C-alpha positions as CSV (number, residue, x, y, z in Angstrom):
1,W,8.7,-4.8,7.4
2,G,6.3,-1.9,6.6
3,I,3.4,0.2,7.9
4,T,1.5,3.2,6.3
5,F,-1.5,5.3,7.6
6,V,-4.6,5.8,5.6
7,P,-6.2,8.9,6.9
8,H,-9.8,8.7,5.8
9,T,-10.3,5.3,7.4
10,N,-8.2,5.9,10.3
11,E,-6.3,2.6,9.8
12,F,-2.8,1.3,9.6
13,Y,-1.9,-1.2,6.9
14,V,0.9,-3.4,7.9
15,S,3.1,-5.9,6.3
16,D,5.3,-8.7,7.9
17,G,6.9,-10.3,4.8
18,S,4.0,-12.6,4.1
19,D,1.5,-12.2,1.2
20,Y,-1.0,-10.5,3.5
21,L,-1.4,-6.9,4.6
22,M,-3.0,-6.6,8.2
23,V,-5.2,-3.7,8.7
24,W,-5.3,-2.2,12.2
25,D,-7.5,0.4,13.8
26,A,-5.2,3.3,14.5
27,E,-6.6,4.1,17.9
28,T,-6.7,0.6,19.3
29,L,-4.2,-1.2,17.1
30,V,-6.5,-4.1,17.0
31,E,-6.4,-5.9,13.7
32,K,-9.6,-5.4,11.8
33,R,-9.1,-7.6,8.8
34,R,-6.4,-9.1,6.5
35,I,-6.1,-8.6,2.7
36,R,-4.2,-11.2,0.7
37,V,-2.0,-9.3,-1.9
38,T,-1.8,-11.0,-5.3
39,F,-0.2,-10.8,-8.6
40,Q,-1.8,-12.5,-11.4
41,G,-3.7,-14.7,-9.1
42,N,-0.7,-15.6,-7.0
43,G,0.4,-14.5,-3.4
44,A,3.0,-11.8,-3.4
45,R,5.3,-12.3,-0.6
46,Y,8.2,-10.0,0.7
47,L,6.0,-6.8,0.8
48,N,8.3,-4.1,2.4
49,E,8.1,-0.3,3.1
50,L,4.4,0.7,2.5
51,E,3.0,4.1,1.4
52,F,-0.6,5.1,1.2
53,V,-0.9,7.4,-2.0
54,D,-3.9,9.1,-3.7
55,F,-2.8,9.6,-7.3
56,A,-5.9,11.7,-8.0
57,P,-5.0,15.4,-9.4
58,T,-6.2,18.2,-7.1
59,T,-6.4,21.9,-7.6
60,N,-6.1,22.6,-3.8
61,D,-5.5,21.0,-0.5
62,D,-9.1,20.7,0.6
63,D,-9.9,18.4,-2.4
64,D,-10.9,14.9,-1.1
65,G,-9.5,13.1,-4.1
66,G,-12.7,12.6,-6.0
67,G,-12.4,10.2,-8.8
68,G,-15.3,7.9,-8.3
69,T,-15.7,4.9,-6.0
70,N,-13.7,1.7,-6.2
71,S,-15.7,-0.2,-3.6
72,Q,-18.4,1.0,-1.3
73,M,-17.5,-0.4,2.1
74,K,-19.7,-1.4,5.1
75,D,-19.3,-2.5,8.5
76,N,-20.3,-6.0,8.8
77,G,-19.4,-6.7,12.6
78,N,-17.5,-9.9,12.3
79,C,-14.8,-9.0,14.7
80,A,-14.1,-10.9,18.0
81,E,-14.0,-8.3,20.9
82,D,-11.3,-10.3,22.5
83,G,-9.0,-10.3,19.4
84,S,-9.0,-14.1,19.3
85,M,-9.7,-14.3,15.7
86,T,-8.8,-12.6,12.4
87,C,-11.5,-10.0,11.8
88,S,-13.1,-9.5,8.6
89,E,-14.6,-6.0,9.2
90,E,-14.8,-4.0,6.0
91,P,-13.6,-0.3,6.0
92,T,-16.5,2.1,6.5
93,M,-15.0,4.7,4.0
94,A,-15.0,4.1,0.1
95,F,-11.6,4.0,-1.5
96,T,-11.4,5.7,-5.1
97,P,-9.6,4.1,-7.8
98,T,-6.8,6.5,-7.5
99,M,-6.0,5.4,-3.8
100,K,-3.2,2.8,-3.8
101,I,-0.8,1.1,-1.3
102,L,2.7,1.3,-2.8
103,A,5.3,-1.3,-1.6
104,N,8.6,-2.5,-2.7
105,I,9.4,-6.2,-2.8
106,W,12.3,-6.9,-0.8
107,Y,15.4,-7.9,-2.8
108,Q,13.5,-7.1,-6.1
109,D,14.1,-3.7,-7.9
110,V,10.4,-2.9,-8.2
111,I,7.6,-1.0,-6.5
112,V,4.1,-2.4,-6.7
113,S,0.8,-0.7,-6.6
114,I,-1.6,-2.5,-4.6
115,D,-5.5,-1.9,-4.5
116,P,-6.2,-1.3,-1.0
117,V,-9.5,-3.4,-1.0
118,S,-8.8,-6.3,-3.2
119,G,-5.2,-6.7,-2.5
120,E,-4.6,-7.1,-6.3
121,I,-1.3,-5.5,-7.7
122,T,-2.4,-3.3,-10.4
123,R,0.8,-2.0,-11.4
124,V,4.6,-2.8,-11.3
125,Y,7.2,-0.1,-11.5
126,D,10.6,-1.2,-12.6
127,M,13.3,0.7,-10.6
128,R,16.5,-1.3,-11.6
129,D,18.0,1.8,-13.4
130,I,17.7,4.0,-10.2
131,Y,20.8,2.2,-8.7
132,P,22.1,-0.6,-11.0
133,V,23.3,-3.9,-9.4
134,E,26.8,-3.3,-10.6
135,E,27.0,0.1,-8.8
136,R,25.5,-1.4,-5.7
137,Q,28.2,-4.2,-5.7
138,K,30.8,-1.6,-5.9
139,D,29.4,0.3,-3.1
140,G,28.7,-2.7,-1.0
141,A,24.9,-2.4,-1.1
142,D,22.7,-5.3,-1.7
143,C,19.2,-4.0,-2.6
144,L,16.9,-1.0,-2.9
145,N,14.8,-0.8,0.2
146,G,12.3,2.0,1.0
147,I,9.8,4.5,-0.6
148,S,9.4,7.9,0.2
149,V,6.6,10.1,-1.2
150,T,7.0,13.7,-0.7
151,G,5.3,17.0,-1.7
152,A,1.9,17.4,-3.3
153,R,-0.1,14.5,-4.7
154,K,1.6,12.9,-7.8
155,K,0.0,11.4,-10.8
156,D,0.1,7.6,-11.5
157,G,1.5,7.6,-15.1
158,E,4.7,7.1,-17.1
159,G,6.4,9.7,-14.8
160,L,5.7,8.2,-11.3
161,E,7.3,10.6,-9.0
162,V,8.4,8.7,-6.0
163,W,11.9,8.8,-4.2
164,V,13.5,5.4,-3.7
């Protein structure tokens, strides 16, 4: 399914095809919490190929993204040390509104933008013109599968610059 690294929290966000993203500590690989991904109040399944992106415009590579705070996070200490239960620890670093988790939905021609704190899908990008079904059928391909974000930070707008 999918995995992406979020550097400022030192966490992996992991998908397994369900409507949850699991958040793992990058050093221990222990699950810290689960985030339910929703679209218009309903669970969004088949999340595939994840990418963490900060769409904040920057003037140099040392910029931290700025843009204000989406949610202030705190450590609430609700994790079982033996890993026997799902942990609900909150991230210790704030996410800005420009920080998103991108995912494609398996067998759908879309990429979704997910708020990494609430799990809400905030935008759906229609990708069906990239490689139309008719062309795929001729080539023996069945679906779009994967996201690659390259180069400098890109803006989240009409011209989303993401390779599929």
